[in-house]
C-alpha positions in Angstrom: -13.0 44.6 -5.9 -14.8 43.9 -9.5 -14.8 48.0 -10.0 -11.2 48.3 -8.9 -10.5 45.8 -11.8 -12.3 47.4 -14.1 -10.9 50.8 -13.6 -7.2 49.6 -13.5 -7.2 46.6 -16.0 -4.4 47.5 -18.3 -1.9 48.1 -15.2 -3.1 44.9 -13.4 -2.8 42.9 -16.4 0.9 43.5 -16.0 0.9 43.1 -12.5 -1.0 39.7 -12.9 1.5 38.5 -15.1 4.5 39.6 -13.1 2.8 38.0 -10.0 2.2 34.7 -11.7 5.8 34.6 -12.7 7.2 35.6 -9.3 5.2 35.0 -6.4 3.5 31.9 -7.0 6.9 30.2 -6.5 7.6 32.5 -3.4 7.8 31.6 0.3 4.1 31.2 1.6 4.0 33.3 4.9 1.2 35.1 6.7 2.7 38.5 5.7 1.7 37.7 2.2 -1.7 38.2 2.8 -3.6 41.5 3.4 -6.9 42.6 4.5 -9.5 41.7 1.5 -7.4 38.9 -0.1 -8.9 35.6 -0.4 -7.2 32.4 1.0 -8.2 29.1 0.1 -6.2 26.6 2.6 -6.4 22.8 1.1 -5.9 19.2 2.0 -5.6 16.1 0.2 -5.1 12.1 0.5 -5.2 12.9 4.5 -5.9 9.2 4.8 -6.8 9.3 8.6 -3.3 10.8 9.7 -5.2 13.5 11.8 -2.3 14.3 13.8 0.5 13.4 11.3 3.0 16.3 10.4 1.0 19.6 10.4 -2.0 17.6 11.5 -5.7 19.0 11.7 -4.8 20.8 14.9 -2.0 22.6 13.0 -4.3 23.3 10.3 -7.1 25.0 12.6 -4.2 27.1 14.0 -2.9 28.3 10.7 -6.6 29.1 9.6 -6.9 31.2 12.6 -3.7 32.9 11.8 -5.1 33.6 8.3 -8.3 35.1 9.5 -6.3 37.7 11.4 -5.0 39.1 8.5 -8.3 38.5 6.2 -11.7 37.7 7.0 -12.1 35.6 3.8 -10.6 31.8 4.8 -11.8 28.8 3.0 -10.9 25.3 4.0 -11.2 22.6 1.0 -10.2 18.7 1.1 -9.7 17.3 -2.1 -10.4 13.6 -0.9 -9.3 10.3 0.6 -9.6 11.8 4.1 -11.5 9.3 5.7 -9.6 5.7 5.1 -6.2 4.7 5.9 -5.7 3.8 9.4 -7.5 2.1 12.4 -9.3 5.4 13.2 -11.1 5.1 10.1 -11.6 1.6 9.8 -12.8 0.7 13.0 -15.4 3.6 13.0 -16.0 3.2 9.4 -15.0 6.7 8.7 -17.1 8.3 11.2 -14.3 9.7 13.4 -12.5 11.5 10.7 -15.9 13.0 9.3 -16.4 14.3 13.1 -13.0 15.7 13.3 -13.4 17.2 10.0 -16.6 18.9 11.2 -14.4 20.1 14.1 -12.1 21.7 12.0 -14.4 23.6 9.8 -14.2 22.5 6.2 -16.2 24.6 4.0 -15.6 22.6 0.5 -14.9 18.7 0.2 -14.7 16.2 -2.9 -14.9 12.5 -2.4 -11.7 10.5 -3.2 -12.2 6.9 -4.5 -11.4 5.5 -0.9 -14.3 7.4 0.6 -16.3 4.5 -1.1 -14.4 1.7 0.7 -17.1 1.4 3.6 -20.0 0.6 1.1 -22.3 2.9 -0.7 -24.9 3.0 2.1 -22.0 4.2 4.6 -20.8 6.8 2.4 -23.9 8.5 1.6 -24.6 8.5 5.4 -21.3 10.4 6.0 -21.9 12.4 2.9 -24.8 13.6 5.2 -22.9 13.8 8.5 -20.1 16.2 6.9 -21.2 19.6 7.5 -19.4 21.1 4.3 -21.2 18.0 2.2 -19.4 17.0 -1.1 -19.4 18.5 -4.6 -18.9 16.4 -7.5 -19.9 17.2 -11.1 -19.2 13.8 -12.5 -20.5 11.4 -9.8 -23.8 10.1 -11.4 -26.8 8.1 -10.5 -27.4 6.2 -13.8 -30.9 5.5 -12.8 -31.8 9.2 -13.1 -28.7 10.6 -15.0 -28.4 13.3 -12.4 -25.4 14.1 -10.2 -25.5 12.6 -6.9 -23.9 15.8 -5.2 -24.2 19.5 -6.5 -21.6 19.9 -9.3 -20.0 23.0 -7.6 -20.3 25.5 -4.4 -20.0 29.1 -5.0 -18.7 31.1 -1.9 -19.2 34.7 -1.9 -16.4 36.9 -0.4 -17.4 40.7 -0.3 -18.4 41.3 -3.8 -16.3 38.5 -5.5 -17.6 34.8 -5.8 -15.8 31.8 -6.2 -16.6 28.6 -7.4 -15.1 25.4 -6.4 -16.1 22.5 -8.9 -15.8 18.9 -7.8 -14.0 15.8 -9.5 -13.5 12.4 -8.4 -11.5 10.1 -10.9 -13.6 7.6 -12.6 -10.8 5.0 -11.3 -12.8 5.3 -8.0 -14.9 2.1 -9.5 -11.9 0.0 -9.7 -9.8 1.6 -6.9 -12.5 1.1 -4.5 -14.8 -1.6 -4.6 -16.6 -1.9 -7.9 -19.8 -3.8 -6.6 -20.5 -0.7 -4.2 -21.6 0.9 -7.6 -23.7 -1.8 -8.6 -27.4 -2.9 -7.6 -28.1 -6.6 -6.6 -28.3 -7.7 -10.2 -24.6 -6.5 -10.8 -25.8 -3.6 -12.9 -23.8 -0.4 -12.4 -26.2 2.3 -11.0 -23.4 4.7 -10.4 -21.0 6.2 -12.3 -17.9 9.0 -13.1 -18.8 10.0 -16.6 -15.9 7.6 -17.7 -16.8 6.9 -21.1 -15.4 7.8 -24.7 -11.7 8.2 -23.7 -12.2 10.9 -21.3 -14.5 13.0 -23.3 -17.3 12.5 -21.0 -15.5 13.4 -18.1 -14.3 16.6 -19.8 -17.8 17.4 -20.8 -19.1 17.1 -17.4 -16.3 19.4 -15.9 -16.8 21.9 -18.9 -20.5 22.0 -18.1 -20.0 22.6 -14.4 -17.4 25.6 -15.2 -20.0 27.0 -17.7 -22.9 26.8 -15.2 -21.0 28.5 -12.4 -19.7 31.4 -14.5 -23.4 31.8 -15.5 -24.2 31.6 -11.8 -22.0 34.7 -11.3 -18.4 33.1 -10.4 -15.5 35.4 -11.0 -13.0 32.5 -10.4 -13.4 28.9 -10.8 -11.2 26.6 -8.9 -11.5 22.7 -9.7 -11.2 20.6 -6.7 -10.5 17.2 -7.9 -9.2 13.8 -6.6 -7.7 12.9 -10.3 -3.8 12.6 -9.9 -1.1 12.7 -12.4 0.0 9.5 -12.8 0.5 7.9 -16.1 -2.0 4.7 -15.1 -4.7 7.4 -14.4 -5.0 8.7 -17.8 -7.3 10.1 -19.5 -8.6 11.1 -16.1 -5.5 13.0 -14.7 -6.0 16.4 -13.8 -3.3 17.5 -16.4 -5.9 15.7 -19.0 -9.0 17.6 -17.8 -7.3 20.9 -17.6 -5.9 20.6 -21.4 -9.5 19.9 -22.4 -11.4 22.4 -20.8 -11.5 26.2 -20.6 -12.4 28.6 -17.5 -10.6 27.1 -14.7 -8.4 29.6 -12.6 -6.6 26.8 -10.6 -6.9 23.0 -10.1 -6.5 21.7 -6.5 -5.3 18.0 -7.0 -5.4 14.6 -5.1 -5.0 10.8 -5.7 -1.6 10.4 -6.8 0.1 11.9 -3.5 2.0 14.4 -5.7 3.5 17.2 -3.9 3.1 20.3 -6.3 3.6 23.8 -4.8 2.8 25.6 -8.1 2.6 24.2 -11.5 1.1 25.8 -14.7 -0.8 23.6 -17.3 -2.2 25.2 -20.5 -5.8 25.0 -21.0 -7.8 24.3 -24.6 -7.4 27.9 -25.3 -3.8 28.2 -24.0 -4.3 30.0 -21.0 -2.4 29.0 -17.9 -4.0 27.1 -15.2 -2.2 26.8 -11.8 -2.2 23.0 -10.8 -1.4 22.1 -7.3 -1.4 19.4 -4.7 -0.2 18.8 -1.1 1.2 15.2 -1.1 -0.2 12.9 1.9 -1.0 12.8 5.3 -0.8 16.5 6.4 2.8 16.7 5.3 2.0 20.3 3.9 -1.1 22.5 3.8 -1.8 23.8 0.5 -2.4 27.9 0.3 -4.2 29.3 -2.6 -4.3 33.2 -2.6 -6.4 35.7 -4.6 -5.1 39.2 -4.0 -7.1 42.2 -4.2 -5.6 43.1 -7.2 -6.6 39.9 -8.8 -3.3 37.9 -9.2 -3.7 34.2 -7.8 -1.1 32.3 -6.5 -0.3 28.8 -4.7 2.1 27.6 -2.4 2.7 24.8 0.3 3.1 25.6 4.1 5.3 22.6 5.6 7.1 24.0 8.6 4.0 25.2 10.9 4.1 23.8 14.3 1.4 25.7 16.3 -1.8 23.7 17.4 -5.3 24.9 17.9 -5.9 23.3 21.4 -9.4 23.1 20.9 -9.2 20.8 17.6 -6.3 18.9 19.6 -8.1 17.9 22.5 -10.8 16.8 20.2 -8.5 14.6 18.2 -6.9 13.3 21.4 -10.6 12.5 22.9 -11.3 10.3 19.8 -7.9 8.5 19.6 -8.2 7.9 23.3 -11.6 5.7 23.0 -9.6 3.5 20.7 -5.9 3.1 22.5 -6.6 0.2 24.5 -7.8 -2.1 21.6 -5.2 -0.7 19.3 -2.2 -0.9 21.2 -2.7 -4.6 22.4 0.1 -6.7 21.4 -1.5 -9.7 19.4 2.1 -11.2 18.0 5.6 -10.3 17.1 7.9 -10.9 14.3 11.8 -11.6 14.3 12.2 -9.6 11.0 10.7 -6.2 9.5 8.1 -6.7 7.4 7.7 -4.5 4.4 6.4 -2.8 1.5 9.8 -1.7 0.2 12.3 -2.8 -2.1 16.0 -3.1 -1.1 16.4 0.7 -2.6 14.1 1.9 0.1 11.3 2.9 -2.4 7.9 1.3 -2.5 8.0 -1.9 -4.4 4.7 -3.9 -3.2 3.1 -2.4 -6.4 5.5 -3.5 -8.7 7.7 -6.7 -7.3 7.5 -9.1 -4.8 8.0 -8.0 -1.1 8.3 -10.3 2.2 5.3 -8.5 3.6 3.3 -9.5 0.3 4.3 -12.9 0.8 3.2 -13.3 4.4 -0.3 -11.6 3.6 -0.6 -14.0 0.5 0.4 -17.0 2.7 -2.1 -15.9 5.3 -4.8 -16.2 3.0 -3.8 -19.5 1.5 -3.0 -21.3 4.7 -6.5 -20.0 6.6 -8.5 -20.8 3.5 -6.8 -24.0 2.4 -6.7 -23.1 -1.0 -4.4 -24.1 -4.0 -3.2 -20.4 -4.3 -3.7 -17.0 -3.0 -3.4 -13.7 -4.4 -3.4 -10.2 -2.8 -3.3 -6.8 -4.5 -0.3 -4.7 -3.7 -2.2 -1.6 -3.0 -4.2 -3.3 -0.1 -0.9 -3.8 1.5 -0.6 -0.3 3.0 2.2 0.0 5.8 5.1 -1.9 7.0 5.7 -3.6 10.5 9.0 -3.3 12.2 10.8 -6.2 14.1 9.3 -6.7 17.6 5.8 -6.7 19.0 2.8 -6.6 16.6 -0.2 -4.6 17.6 -3.7 -4.7 16.4 -3.3 -0.9 15.2 -0.2 -2.2 13.2 -2.4 -5.1 11.5 -5.1 -2.8 10.7 -2.7 -0.2 9.2 -1.4 -3.1 6.7 -5.0 -3.9 5.7 -7.2 -1.1 6.8 -10.1 -1.7 4.5 -12.2 -4.7 6.3 -12.1 -7.0 3.4 -13.3 -10.3 3.9 -11.7 -13.9 2.9 -13.3 -15.4 0.0 -12.4 -18.6 -2.0 -13.5 -19.2 -5.8 -12.6 -22.0 -8.2 -10.9 -20.8 -11.1 -9.5 -22.2 -14.2 -5.6 -21.9 -14.9 -6.5 -19.5 -17.9 -8.4 -17.0 -15.6 -5.3 -17.2 -13.0 -2.9 -16.6 -16.1 -4.8 -13.4 -17.5 -5.2 -12.2 -13.7 -1.3 -12.0 -13.4 -1.2 -10.6 -16.9 -3.7 -7.8 -16.0 -1.9 -7.0 -12.6 1.6 -7.1 -14.4 0.6 -4.6 -17.3 2.4 -1.7 -15.7 5.3 -3.4 -14.4 8.0 -2.3 -13.9 5.8 0.8 -13.3 3.5 0.8 -10.2 -0.2 -0.6 -10.2 -2.3 -1.0 -7.1 -3.8 -4.3 -8.6 0.0 -5.8 -8.6 -0.4 -9.5 -7.3 1.6 -10.6 -4.2 1.2 -14.5 -4.3 1.2 -17.8 -2.5 1.4 -21.0 -4.2 2.5 -19.7 -7.4 5.6 -18.6 -9.0 6.1 -16.4 -12.2 8.2 -14.5 -14.2 7.3 -11.0 -15.7 9.2 -10.3 -19.1 8.9 -6.3 -19.1 10.7 -6.4 -22.6 7.2 -7.6 -23.9 5.0 -4.7 -24.1 1.5 -5.3 -22.3 -1.2 -6.2 -24.7 -3.9 -6.0 -22.0 -7.2 -4.5 -23.4 -9.5 -2.8 -20.7 -12.9 -1.2 -20.9 -13.9 2.6 -20.1 -14.0 1.4 -16.5 -10.6 -0.2 -16.8 -12.0 -3.3 -16.3 -10.3 -6.5 -18.1 -11.5 -7.2 -21.6 -8.6 -9.6 -23.1 -5.1 -10.1 -23.8 -4.8 -9.2 -27.6 -1.0 -10.2 -27.9 1.8 -12.0 -26.4 1.8 -12.7 -22.8 4.6 -10.8 -20.7 3.4 -13.3 -17.7 5.6 -16.5 -18.3 6.9 -19.7 -16.5 3.9 -20.0 -14.4 4.1 -22.6 -11.6 1.4 -23.5 -9.2 2.7 -25.6 -6.3 6.0 -26.7 -8.4 4.4 -27.7 -11.6 3.5 -25.8 -14.9 0.2 -24.0 -14.9 -2.5 -26.2 -16.6 -4.7 -23.4 -18.5 -7.9 -26.2 -18.5 -7.7 -27.0 -14.8 -9.7 -25.9 -11.9 -7.7 -24.7 -9.0 -9.1 -23.0 -5.9 -8.1 -19.1 -5.3 -8.1 -17.4 -2.0 -8.1 -13.7 -1.6 -10.5 -11.0 -0.4 -14.1 -10.3 -1.5 -12.6 -6.9 -3.3 -10.7 -9.0 -5.4 -13.0 -12.2 -6.1 -16.5 -10.8 -5.9 -16.0 -7.3 -6.6 -13.6 -7.0 -9.5 -11.1 -5.1 -7.6 -8.6 -3.4 -9.7 -10.3 -4.2 -12.8 -9.3 -7.9 -12.1 -12.8 -9.5 -13.3 -12.1 -12.8 -14.1 -13.3 -14.4 -11.0 -16.4 -12.3 -10.6 -18.7 -14.8 -11.4 -17.0 -18.0 -10.5 -18.3 -20.7 -8.0 -17.7 -19.4 -4.6 -16.5 -22.0 -2.3 -16.0 -19.7 0.9 -18.0 -16.4 1.3 -16.6 -13.5 3.5 -15.5 -15.8 6.2 -13.0 -13.6 8.1 -11.6 -9.9 7.8 -8.6 -9.4 6.1 -6.7 -8.3 9.3 -7.9 -11.0 11.4 -6.7 -13.5 8.4 -3.3 -12.0 9.1 -3.3 -12.4 12.9 -4.7 -15.9 12.8 -1.8 -17.2 10.7 0.8 -15.5 12.7 -0.6 -16.6 16.0 -1.7 -20.0 15.0 -0.1 -21.2 11.9 3.4 -19.5 12.8 2.8 -20.1 16.4 2.7 -16.1 17.5 6.2 -15.1 15.8 7.1 -14.4 12.1 10.2 -16.3 11.5 13.5 -15.1 9.7 12.3 -17.1 7.0 10.5 -14.4 6.0 13.4 -12.1 6.1 13.3 -11.5 2.4 11.3 -11.9 -0.4 10.7 -15.6 -1.5 11.5 -15.6 -4.9 8.0 -16.3 -6.3 7.9 -13.4 -8.8 10.8 -12.7 -11.2 11.1 -9.7 -13.3 12.9 -9.4 -16.6 14.0 -5.7 -17.4 15.7 -4.5 -20.4 18.3 -5.2 -21.9 18.8 -8.8 -21.1 15.8 -11.5 -21.2 18.0 -13.8 -19.2 18.8 -11.5 -16.0 15.9 -11.1 -13.6 15.6 -8.9 -10.8 15.7 -11.4 -8.2 18.9 -13.0 -9.3 21.7 -12.5 -7.1 23.9 -11.4 -9.8 21.2 -8.9 -11.2 23.0 -5.5 -9.8 26.3 -6.7 -10.9 25.3 -7.5 -14.7 23.5 -4.0 -14.9 26.4 -2.0 -13.4 28.8 -4.1 -16.2 26.2 -3.2 -18.7 25.6 0.2 -17.9 29.5 1.1 -17.1 30.5 -0.5 -20.6 32.7 -3.1 -18.8 31.1 -5.9 -21.1 28.1 -6.4 -22.8 25.5 -9.4 -23.7 26.6 -12.5 -25.9 23.6 -11.2 -28.1 21.6 -8.0 -27.8 19.0 -9.6 -25.6 21.3 -12.2 -23.9 23.7 -11.9 -21.1 24.5 -15.5 -20.2 25.3 -15.2 -16.7 25.7 -18.8 -16.3 28.4 -19.1 -19.1 32.1 -19.4 -18.4 34.2 -16.2 -18.7 37.2 -16.9 -21.1 40.8 -15.3 -20.9 40.3 -13.1 -23.8 37.1 -11.8 -22.6 38.3 -11.1 -19.0 41.5 -9.3 -20.5 39.1 -7.5 -22.8 37.2 -6.2 -19.8 40.2 -5.1 -17.9 41.5 -3.4 -20.9 38.6 -1.2 -21.3 38.3 -0.3 -17.6 42.1 0.8 -18.3 41.1 3.1 -21.2 41.9 0.7 -24.0 45.9 1.7 -23.8 47.8 0.6 -26.9 50.8 -2.2 -26.7 52.7 -3.7 -29.1 52.0 -7.1 -30.3 52.7 -10.1 -28.3 53.2 -12.6 -31.0 50.6 -15.2 -30.1 50.1 -17.7 -32.8 46.5 -18.3 -31.7 45.6 -14.4 -31.8 45.0 -13.0 -35.2 45.7 -9.1 -35.5 42.4 -8.5 -36.5 41.0 -10.6 -33.5 38.5 -8.9 -31.2 40.8 -9.6 -28.2 44.2 -8.6 -29.7 44.8 -5.2 -28.7 43.7 -6.3 -25.2 45.9 -9.4 -25.0 48.8 -7.3 -26.5 48.2 -4.7 -23.6 47.8 -7.4 -20.7 50.8 -9.5 -21.9 53.1 -6.1 -22.2 52.1 -5.1 -18.5 52.5 -8.5 -17.0 48.9 -8.5 -16.1 48.8 -12.1 -17.6 50.9 -14.6 -19.3 50.7 -16.6 -22.3 49.2 -20.1 -22.0 52.4 -21.3 -23.6 55.4 -19.4 -24.6 54.0 -19.0 -28.1 49.9 -19.3 -27.4 47.5 -17.3 -25.4 44.4 -19.6 -25.3 41.8 -16.8 -25.4 38.7 -19.1 -25.4 39.9 -21.2 -22.4 37.9 -20.7 -19.8 39.1 -18.8 -16.7 39.1 -20.2 -13.1 38.2 -18.2 -10.0 41.9 -18.3 -9.0 43.2 -17.5 -12.1 40.6 -14.4 -12.1 41.9 -13.6 -8.8 45.6 -13.3 -9.7 45.0 -11.6 -13.2 42.6 -9.0 -11.4 45.2 -8.5 -8.5 48.0 -7.8 -11.3 45.7 -5.1 -12.9 45.2 -3.7 -9.4 48.9 -3.3 -9.3 49.4 -2.0 -12.5 46.8 0.8 -11.6 48.7 1.3 -8.4 45.6 0.5 -6.3 46.1 -0.4 -2.7 46.3 -4.3 -2.4 47.4 -4.7 1.3 44.2 -6.2 2.2 44.8 -9.6 3.6 44.4 -12.0 6.9 43.7 -15.5 7.5 40.0 -15.8 6.6 40.5 -17.5 3.6 42.0 -20.2 5.7 38.8 -21.3 7.1 37.4 -22.6 3.9 37.7 -26.4 3.6 39.2 -26.5 0.2 41.8 -23.8 1.0 44.6 -26.1 0.5 43.5 -26.7 -2.9 44.6 -23.1 -3.8 47.3 -23.3 -6.3 50.5 -21.8 -5.2 50.6 -19.0 -7.8 47.5 -17.9 -6.7 47.8 -17.8 -2.9 48.6 -14.2 -2.4 45.9 -13.3 -4.7 43.1 -15.6 -3.6 44.0 -14.1 0.1 43.8 -10.5 -1.2 40.5 -10.9 -3.2 38.8 -12.8 -0.2 39.9 -10.1 2.4 38.8 -7.2 0.2 35.3 -9.1 -0.2 35.8 -9.5 -3.9 35.6 -13.1 -4.1 33.7 -15.0 -1.4 33.0 -18.3 -0.5 29.7 -20.8 -1.2 27.2 -22.0 1.4 29.4 -25.2 1.7 32.1 -23.1 3.2 34.3 -24.0 0.2 35.6 -21.2 -2.2 36.3 -23.6 -5.0 39.5 -22.0 -6.4 39.5 -24.5 -9.6 36.1 -23.8 -10.4 35.3 -21.9 -13.6 34.3 -18.0 -13.3 31.1 -17.7 -14.8 30.0 -14.3 -16.2 27.4 -13.5 -13.7 30.4 -14.1 -11.1 32.8 -11.8 -12.9 29.9 -9.1 -13.3 29.5 -8.9 -9.7 33.0 -9.2 -8.6 34.0 -6.4 -10.9 31.3 -4.0 -9.5 32.6 -4.6 -6.1 36.2 -4.0 -7.3 35.1 -0.5 -9.0 33.1 0.6 -6.0 35.7 -0.1 -3.5 39.3 -1.0 -4.5 39.1 1.4 -7.5 36.8 4.1 -5.9 
């Protein structure tokens, strides 16, 4: 291969350029591989999903198919393989390692979660893994040497390919920090995390240079680094931009799905970046052609299984089935990590499962408050029976219940640290019990962290506000009892280190999954009740542009809709005043905007000046019989509008726009105050209620003479625009 490249260098430079431009994004099938090509199959973030999607049996079968086309096939894993489900938890990572050995991996890199069973167990698993691990930046600080080889070179004919291992320095805060320390709390392991990324870049460059000096023709980084913003300056993209000499970067950590991307290195040369997502949803495929061209792609629709590997996986799973399938409780509601939009929310907002987990810690511990990191709540539980397997999937890490004493200031700092990325995600986002608070995302986070991403200080205004503990404002000088697990309280998990040296009241008394089971079976009498159907309203999030509208408010989506669609704005640049009353002038102005701001002759009301902000809208509304004056000569634009007046004006507007207003029925008569509806508003209120625009209150009233608030109007207009006017 070397001689061929030398003799055809000019021609192949053109071929390589065309190949990188076209074929790296092409469909990836076995027919694209020829004899003599080098095929690197790669996985990342399997998280114990041994038979999910393609599965390990599918990976083995695909590897066998590739070997029919070329003898040069290598299996690579980019970390976080051995944690994430009961299979890993019950065996402390041994079962996944045994399966990886059965599949036949050649190269592996540790991810942050490889350390979750403790350093002693990790180093034992590293010896058990036949491929071993490579990592150029995992350092024994006592010797200042790498724990593993920085790279591995595999020879394919006369071509050498080096695989440089890289693990994110976030492994310290995103596993258990004390695992990297000695008994005195001194760090004895590290990941070259200093100098704003420069130490890591130096370690990677040193490994690249050494591999090339060792004869490598190609250097492929296998990293568990990710591309999430919060992982800077240690992202794969950061590393590529600050080194030279890489051919490709096989990435993990952020669960990103990247078939093939190009990132310029320090010298401006393109490096292929690729990642497979998670849980074997795809198998990555890097091909080095005999011509020298390099491509990457993802295999996602492969269904064949290797029967030997499948039988091995089934055998291990069968050993645990009896325990895992045991029903230990039930739930009347679906317990979820997701938000109303179906997207993961537990790392950026309150969820009902987060409430349940935090409540379990507080109830079992008998503490004032409890905190649980969102990143430690890993799976949903559907309504119905709850098995041990489901509980372990929620809490797969085997952390243990602890209680410490902490000041109000320490609790506030913990909330501030955990909220620094909101509304973006952060694994350290705290689900709480016994605490309510507001996160004002319009305030920029001023949290300062060190090179290990450990909390240092808050250098500016706090974005966490209105903190209450058990219904009373937090006392920053008071000492409270805080329950959580050892990862958060003893080991400074997710960089929340303010509790680490505090007085321990309870020390590792019960595993996290057992805490949850005990709470459900004993405190809740075996069933999670309907009261957990929705988040409890403990965490409010203020999002731009209005500081007085938070995500948990019932009118939040209506206000956002009204603002984003230009129906009406705030009373100031930062305030919407959702509970303030809506005036006659304001309402007709909103409807006038919705109608496209048509012109009309002056109505001649004595209390509406020609240059008034409401004048054009009032003229239009009066001319088109959408509303009348308050008297024959006045409009009274600043008069608060009632709910029945709003319904009447809205129905007149719908008729003006020629919308269907035939919705009706007798449902409105079920409200106890139905007889108080004014005669002029009867038809309109009936229509608005039947069309589900105006609904009643919890006390079975509809309050026709009640004033309409700006928040109510925003919600009703959102319903109107998305149904009647749609």
